[in-house]
C-alpha positions, 0 to 999 in steps of 0.5 A: 079160265079158257084163253081165247085164240089169236084171230089173225084177221083182227090183228092184221086189221089193227096193224093196218089201222095204226099205219093208215086211216081208212080214208087214206087207204081208199084214196091210195086204192082209188089212185091205183084203179085210176092208173090201171084204168088209164093203162086199159084205155091206152091199150083199147085205143091202140087196138081200136085206133092204132097204127099199122105195124109189121113188128113188135119188140118181143123178147124171144125167151118169153115167147110160147112157140105154140102161139107163133104162126106164119101168115101162110098158116093163118091164110090157110085157116081163113080160106078153109073157114071163110074168115078174115084176117084184118087190122083190129081197127075194123073190129066192131064186136066187144073186146073182152077184158081178158084180152086187154089183161093179156096185152098188159101182161105181155107188155110188162114181160117183154118191156115194150108197147104192143101195136099193129094188132090183127084179128081173125074172125068172120066178116060180120064181126068187122066194121068193113067198107060196104061197096063167131070165134075171134083171135087177137094177134100181134105182129112179130116180124117177117110175116110171123104173128103172135096169138094173144087171145081167143074168145067167143063161141067155137065155130060150127063143127061143119063150117069148114064143110059148108064153106068148102064150095066158096073156097075157090072157083073149082070147088064152086063148079063142082057144087053147081054140077052136083046140084044140076045132076041131082035135079036132072035125076029128079025129073020124071022119065017120060016128061019130054019123051016116052023113052029118055035116052042118054043124049036127052039126059045130057041135054037136060043136064046141060040146060039145068047146069046153065040155069043153076049157074046163071042164078049163082052168077046173078046172085054173086055179081049182085052181092059182090061176092068172091071166093075165100082165097081172094077175100081173106084179107079184104076190108070190103064186106060185100066180098 
C-alpha cells in the first residue's frame, strides 16, 4: 500500500479553518483594505489639495543620496528642457498608485507625514492659470528636495535641442538670425538687380530679419509666451 504525501496547502487550510471561519476572515481582510484605502485617500488628498511646505522631518540615515537635489539642479533641467516645477496641487494628470505606495513607505520608514509635494513636468500636465515625464518631489529643507517617484514616457531625445532657442533671449536671437540668413541665401540672384553686391545682400538680410523678428514678436505677445529661464516656476499656462 502506497502512502500519500502530505500536501502542505491542504494542511495550512485546515489549520486556518479551525482558527477562523471564512466569513470572519473576509471581514478582517475587508477592514485591512478599508484602512489602506483610507491611507491612500489621505495621501492623494495631500498631493492634490495639500498645503505648501518648505521641509519635512526626514531621517538622514534612511535617505538615498542619489535622490537628493538642490533647487539649482532642478532649475537647470527645467530651463534646458522647458519644464515646470510646481506644487502638486496644480497637477492634472493621473497619479500612478506606485507613487502613493512609495509615499506610504517613506512615511512609515521616516515616521512622519509628508507634505509640500512638488512635481516637475511639461506645462500641459498642470492645471495652470490661463491669462511627457513627471517627477514627484518632497521638500527636505533649505531648498533641497527628495525625489520620490518618476513615471510616464521619457522625453523626446531631441527635446533639449528643440527647446534650446526658447531657453533665453540670446538663444532666440541666434535662431532668428540663422533663419533670416538661410531665407536670404535662398533668394535667387538677379531678383532685385543683375549683379547682387554684398551691400544689397546685407540690406535684404536686414529686411528679412525684421520680417522674421516681427512675426516672432507678434506670436510671442499674442500667446503671452516667455523664455524658459523666466517661467520654470510660473503657474501661468501662457508663459
